[in-house]
C-alpha positions as CSV (number, residue, x, y, z in Angstrom):
1,X,114.2,-6.3,-25.3
2,X,111.6,-4.3,-26.8
3,X,110.2,-3.3,-23.4
4,X,113.7,-2.3,-22.2
5,X,114.1,-0.3,-25.4
6,X,110.9,1.4,-24.7
7,X,111.8,2.0,-21.2
8,X,115.3,3.5,-22.0
9,X,113.8,5.6,-24.7
10,X,111.1,7.0,-22.3
11,X,113.9,7.9,-19.7
12,X,115.9,9.6,-22.5
13,X,112.9,11.6,-23.6
14,X,112.1,12.7,-20.0
15,X,115.8,13.8,-19.5
16,X,115.7,15.7,-22.8
17,X,112.5,17.5,-22.1
18,X,113.5,18.1,-18.4
19,X,116.8,19.6,-19.7
20,X,115.1,21.7,-22.2
21,X,112.7,22.9,-19.4
22,X,115.6,23.8,-17.2
23,X,117.2,25.8,-20.1
24,X,114.1,28.1,-20.7
25,X,114.4,30.0,-17.5
26,X,117.9,30.8,-18.5
27,X,116.9,32.0,-21.9
28,X,114.0,34.0,-20.3
29,X,116.4,35.6,-17.8
30,X,118.9,36.4,-20.7
31,X,116.1,38.1,-22.5
32,X,114.9,40.0,-19.5
33,X,118.5,41.2,-18.9
34,X,118.8,42.2,-22.7
35,X,115.4,44.1,-22.5
36,X,116.6,45.9,-19.3
37,X,119.8,46.8,-21.1
38,X,117.8,48.3,-23.9
39,X,115.6,50.3,-21.6
40,X,118.4,51.4,-19.2
41,X,120.5,54.7,-19.9
42,X,124.1,54.8,-21.0
43,X,126.4,56.3,-18.4
44,X,129.3,58.8,-18.6
45,X,132.0,60.3,-16.4
46,X,132.5,59.5,-12.9
47,X,132.1,61.0,-9.3
48,X,135.3,62.5,-7.9
49,X,135.0,62.3,-4.1
50,X,137.2,64.8,-2.3
51,X,135.7,64.7,1.2
52,X,133.9,61.9,3.1
53,X,131.0,64.3,3.5
54,X,130.0,63.7,0.0
55,X,129.0,60.2,0.8
56,X,125.9,61.6,2.6
57,X,125.0,63.5,-0.5
58,X,125.8,61.2,-3.3
59,X,125.6,57.4,-3.0
60,X,128.8,55.6,-3.5
61,X,127.3,53.6,-6.4
62,X,125.8,56.6,-8.2
63,X,126.2,56.9,-11.9
64,X,125.9,59.8,-14.4
65,X,123.2,58.7,-16.7
66,X,122.5,60.1,-20.2
67,X,119.0,60.8,-20.7
68,X,118.9,62.4,-24.0
69,X,121.5,63.8,-26.6
70,X,121.7,65.7,-29.8
71,X,121.1,69.3,-28.5
72,X,123.2,72.1,-29.7
73,X,123.7,73.7,-26.2
74,X,121.5,72.4,-23.4
75,X,120.6,74.9,-20.6
76,X,118.1,76.1,-18.1
77,X,116.8,72.7,-16.6
78,X,113.5,73.1,-14.5
79,X,111.8,70.2,-13.0
80,X,107.9,70.2,-12.9
81,X,106.8,68.1,-10.0
82,X,103.0,68.2,-10.6
83,X,103.7,67.0,-14.3
84,X,106.8,65.0,-13.6
85,X,108.4,66.6,-16.5
86,X,111.8,68.3,-17.1
87,X,111.9,71.3,-19.2
88,X,115.3,72.7,-20.6
89,X,116.3,74.9,-23.2
90,X,118.5,74.7,-26.4
91,X,119.8,78.2,-26.5
92,X,121.2,78.4,-30.0
93,X,118.2,76.6,-31.5
94,X,115.7,78.7,-30.0
95,X,113.8,75.8,-28.5
96,X,112.6,74.5,-25.2
97,X,112.6,70.6,-24.7
98,X,110.5,68.3,-22.4
99,X,111.8,65.0,-21.0
100,X,109.7,62.6,-19.1
101,X,110.4,59.0,-18.0
102,X,107.3,57.9,-19.9
103,X,108.0,59.5,-23.3
104,X,111.5,60.6,-23.3
105,X,112.5,63.7,-25.3
106,X,109.9,66.0,-26.9
107,X,110.0,69.4,-28.4
108,X,108.0,71.6,-26.0
109,X,108.1,75.2,-27.3
110,X,109.5,77.0,-30.3
111,X,110.5,79.8,-30.6
112,X,111.5,80.3,-27.0
113,X,113.8,83.4,-26.9
114,X,113.5,85.3,-30.1
115,X,110.2,86.0,-31.8
116,X,111.3,88.5,-34.6
117,X,112.3,87.9,-38.2
118,X,116.0,88.2,-38.1
119,X,118.6,88.6,-35.6
120,X,122.5,88.6,-35.2
121,X,122.3,87.2,-31.8
122,X,124.8,84.5,-31.1
123,X,122.4,82.7,-28.6
124,X,119.0,83.7,-29.5
125,X,116.8,81.3,-27.5
126,X,115.6,81.2,-24.0
127,X,118.2,80.3,-21.3
128,X,117.3,80.1,-17.5
129,X,113.6,78.9,-16.7
130,X,111.4,79.1,-13.7
131,X,107.8,79.2,-12.5
132,X,106.1,82.2,-11.0
133,X,103.8,82.1,-8.1
134,X,100.9,81.5,-10.5
135,X,102.5,78.5,-12.0
136,X,103.3,80.1,-15.4
137,X,106.6,79.5,-17.2
138,X,109.1,82.4,-16.9
139,X,112.1,82.6,-19.0
140,X,115.3,84.5,-19.9
141,X,115.0,85.4,-23.5
142,X,118.4,86.1,-25.0
143,X,117.2,87.2,-28.5
144,X,114.3,89.4,-27.1
145,X,116.6,90.7,-24.4
146,X,114.1,90.6,-21.6
147,X,112.6,88.2,-19.0
148,X,109.1,87.1,-20.0
149,X,106.3,84.9,-19.0
150,X,104.6,82.4,-21.3
151,X,100.9,83.5,-21.6
152,X,99.5,80.1,-22.0
153,X,99.2,77.2,-19.5
154,X,101.9,74.5,-19.2
155,X,99.8,71.9,-20.8
156,X,99.1,74.1,-23.9
157,X,102.4,75.8,-24.6
158,X,102.1,78.7,-27.1
159,X,105.0,80.9,-28.2
160,X,103.1,84.0,-26.9
161,X,104.8,86.0,-24.2
162,X,104.4,89.0,-22.0
163,X,107.4,91.0,-20.8
164,X,108.2,91.1,-17.0
165,X,111.5,93.4,-17.5
166,X,113.3,94.5,-20.5
167,X,114.9,97.7,-19.5
168,X,116.8,99.5,-16.7
169,X,116.8,103.3,-16.4
170,X,115.4,103.5,-20.0
171,X,118.1,101.3,-21.5
172,X,117.6,97.9,-22.9
173,X,119.0,94.9,-21.0
174,X,121.9,93.0,-22.5
175,X,120.5,89.3,-22.6
176,X,119.1,88.0,-19.3
177,X,120.7,84.5,-18.5
178,X,119.6,83.0,-15.3
179,X,116.9,83.8,-12.6
180,X,115.5,82.9,-9.2
181,X,112.5,83.9,-7.2
182,X,112.6,84.3,-3.4
183,X,109.9,83.2,-1.3
184,X,108.3,86.7,-1.2
185,X,108.0,86.9,-5.1
186,X,111.2,89.1,-5.9
187,X,112.8,87.9,-8.9
188,X,116.7,88.1,-9.1
189,X,118.5,87.7,-12.4
190,X,121.8,88.1,-14.2
191,X,122.3,90.1,-17.4
192,X,125.7,89.1,-19.3
193,X,126.3,89.9,-23.0
194,X,126.0,86.3,-24.3
195,X,122.8,86.8,-26.3
196,X,124.1,89.9,-28.2
197,X,126.2,89.4,-31.5
198,X,129.7,87.7,-31.7
199,X,131.0,91.3,-30.6
200,X,129.2,91.0,-27.3
201,X,130.5,93.9,-25.2
202,X,131.6,95.7,-28.0
203,X,128.1,95.2,-29.9
204,X,126.9,98.7,-30.9
205,X,123.4,97.6,-30.0
206,X,124.6,97.0,-26.3
207,X,122.9,99.8,-24.3
208,X,124.0,99.2,-20.7
209,X,127.7,100.0,-19.9
210,X,128.0,97.1,-17.6
211,X,126.9,93.5,-17.0
212,X,124.3,93.5,-14.1
213,X,122.8,91.5,-11.4
214,X,119.3,92.8,-10.7
215,X,116.2,92.3,-8.5
216,X,112.8,93.0,-9.8
217,X,110.6,93.4,-6.6
218,X,107.2,91.9,-6.3
219,X,105.9,95.6,-6.5
220,X,107.5,96.1,-9.8
221,X,110.7,98.0,-8.6
222,X,114.0,97.2,-10.5
223,X,116.9,97.4,-8.4
224,X,120.7,97.0,-9.4
225,X,122.5,94.6,-7.1
226,X,125.7,94.7,-8.7
227,X,127.4,96.2,-11.9
228,X,131.0,94.8,-11.0
229,X,130.9,91.3,-12.2
230,X,132.2,90.9,-15.7
231,X,130.3,87.8,-16.8
232,X,127.4,87.3,-14.2
233,X,125.8,84.0,-15.2
234,X,124.3,81.4,-12.9
235,X,122.4,82.8,-9.7
236,X,121.0,81.0,-6.6
237,X,119.8,82.0,-3.2
238,X,120.8,80.2,0.2
239,X,118.0,78.3,2.0
240,X,117.6,81.2,4.4
241,X,117.6,83.7,1.4
242,X,120.3,85.7,3.3
243,X,123.0,84.9,0.6
244,X,122.8,85.5,-3.0
245,X,125.4,83.5,-5.0
246,X,126.5,84.5,-8.6
247,X,128.7,82.6,-10.9
248,X,131.1,84.5,-13.0
249,X,131.8,82.7,-16.3
250,X,134.8,84.8,-17.1
251,X,138.0,82.6,-17.9
252,X,140.1,85.5,-16.5
253,X,138.3,85.5,-13.2
254,X,136.3,82.3,-13.0
255,X,134.6,82.6,-9.4
256,X,131.5,82.2,-7.4
257,X,130.5,85.4,-5.6
258,X,128.5,85.6,-2.5
259,X,126.4,88.7,-1.5
260,X,125.0,89.1,1.9
261,X,121.3,90.4,1.8
262,X,120.3,92.7,4.5
263,X,116.9,92.6,3.0
264,X,115.4,91.8,-0.4
265,X,117.2,93.8,-3.1
266,X,119.7,95.2,-0.7
267,X,123.1,93.6,-0.7
268,X,126.6,94.3,0.4
269,X,129.7,94.5,-2.1
270,X,130.0,90.9,-2.2
271,X,133.0,88.6,-1.7
272,X,134.7,85.8,-3.6
273,X,133.1,82.7,-2.3
274,X,135.3,80.3,-4.3
275,X,137.8,80.7,-7.1
276,X,138.5,78.2,-9.9
277,X,140.5,80.2,-12.3
278,X,143.5,78.0,-12.2
279,X,141.4,75.1,-13.5
280,X,140.2,77.0,-16.6
281,X,141.6,75.3,-19.8
282,X,142.6,72.2,-17.9
283,X,139.0,70.9,-18.1
284,X,136.0,71.9,-20.0
285,X,133.7,74.4,-18.7
286,X,133.3,77.6,-16.6
287,X,131.3,78.7,-13.5
288,X,127.7,78.7,-14.9
289,X,124.3,77.7,-13.6
290,X,123.8,76.3,-10.1
291,X,121.4,75.2,-7.6
292,X,121.5,74.8,-3.7
293,X,120.2,71.8,-1.6
294,X,118.4,72.0,1.7
295,X,121.8,71.9,3.7
296,X,123.1,75.0,1.7
297,X,125.5,73.0,-0.4
298,X,126.0,74.4,-3.9
299,X,125.9,72.3,-7.0
300,X,127.6,74.6,-9.3
301,X,128.7,73.9,-12.9
302,X,132.5,74.6,-13.4
303,X,135.4,73.3,-15.0
304,X,135.1,69.5,-15.3
305,X,131.3,69.2,-14.4
306,X,129.3,70.0,-11.3
307,X,131.2,71.0,-8.2
308,X,129.6,70.2,-4.8
309,X,130.7,73.0,-2.4
310,X,129.6,73.2,1.2
311,X,128.3,76.6,2.7
312,X,131.7,77.0,4.2
313,X,133.3,77.0,0.7
314,X,134.9,73.5,0.9
315,X,134.7,71.6,-2.3
316,X,133.3,68.1,-1.3
317,X,133.5,66.6,-4.7
318,X,132.7,67.0,-8.5
319,X,130.2,65.1,-10.7
320,X,132.7,64.9,-13.7
321,X,130.5,64.9,-16.7
322,X,133.5,65.2,-19.1
323,X,131.5,68.0,-21.1
324,X,131.3,71.6,-20.8
325,X,128.4,71.8,-18.2
326,X,125.7,74.4,-18.2
327,X,123.3,73.9,-15.5
328,X,121.5,71.7,-13.1
329,X,118.1,71.2,-11.4
330,X,116.7,69.1,-8.5
331,X,113.6,67.1,-8.5
332,X,110.9,68.0,-5.9
333,X,112.6,66.2,-2.9
334,X,116.2,66.6,-4.1
335,X,116.7,63.1,-4.5
336,X,117.8,63.5,-8.2
337,X,119.8,66.0,-9.8
338,X,119.3,66.6,-13.6
339,X,122.2,68.2,-15.6
340,X,122.5,69.9,-18.9
341,X,126.0,69.5,-20.4
342,X,126.8,70.5,-24.0
343,X,124.7,68.5,-26.0
344,X,123.4,66.2,-23.3
345,X,120.7,65.8,-20.7
346,X,122.0,63.8,-17.7
347,X,120.7,62.6,-14.4
348,X,122.5,61.6,-11.0
349,X,120.6,60.1,-8.1
350,X,121.3,61.6,-4.8
351,X,120.6,60.4,-1.3
């Protein structure tokens, strides 16, 4: 009997230990799943598919990921391929942030758009960002009412700037908003009144009688492209650089304009590319910043989020961020779209 007791006891212990051993992988798997949940990003909104062509641009399982939150008004995203950083601005807070997969969100540069002692600017910080041919950071400075270049290298950001353009025909610019270089080094930019005081177009410090779209040539000449757009905002060039797109962030005429460029700086009168005025007030946001992919599709912020519009002006779909959306930027191979929307930095993976 004792031997039998020992035998059955041994079998019981072996089974017990075996069952515990089998449960360990489950616990490990649960822990791994929990860890991945902690390190993964929360999602928001959804992709609205209006045309089958969108499936070739945005995967069917794509999510809108929240990479960072807590900004006042996030703007001007710029991907730096060599660094694997995303820079973007917080316009009211006069800051530029840096985001990376490795370190997350960090303050990159402050002040960014106003360097004086006091101002009544309603949005004093930098807005649109880009790089010049030498790799220096170039920004639209609302508070300083100019386009300026950061003098220091990207790895050692210092709030010391040199002006690229601050006047047109002896009069100060309003508050440059967004900008884009062409392949020849000519700089196109918009100049709405958003960086002035709350009076904006009625601000007595406003010197230009219009809101302009300009080109600063590589040789230094400043040319007026248009003075007929009430609130010129986002700006982008088609892949062949023959069409200049301008977003008009006027709720009374919420449109994207298209200008045919006969040569750099020489444009026609422009035409309405697409109008979204009827959507204003139904969803958050207005036409604002935009980028263009290799096929010429516009990724344009507008009511509801980012509109994906074909070169033929057909809306293929929308990235519905559920926030007032400011701007967007691609990574180096255009497989990722970064989005600034109100207090958020977001990301959508593309095909």
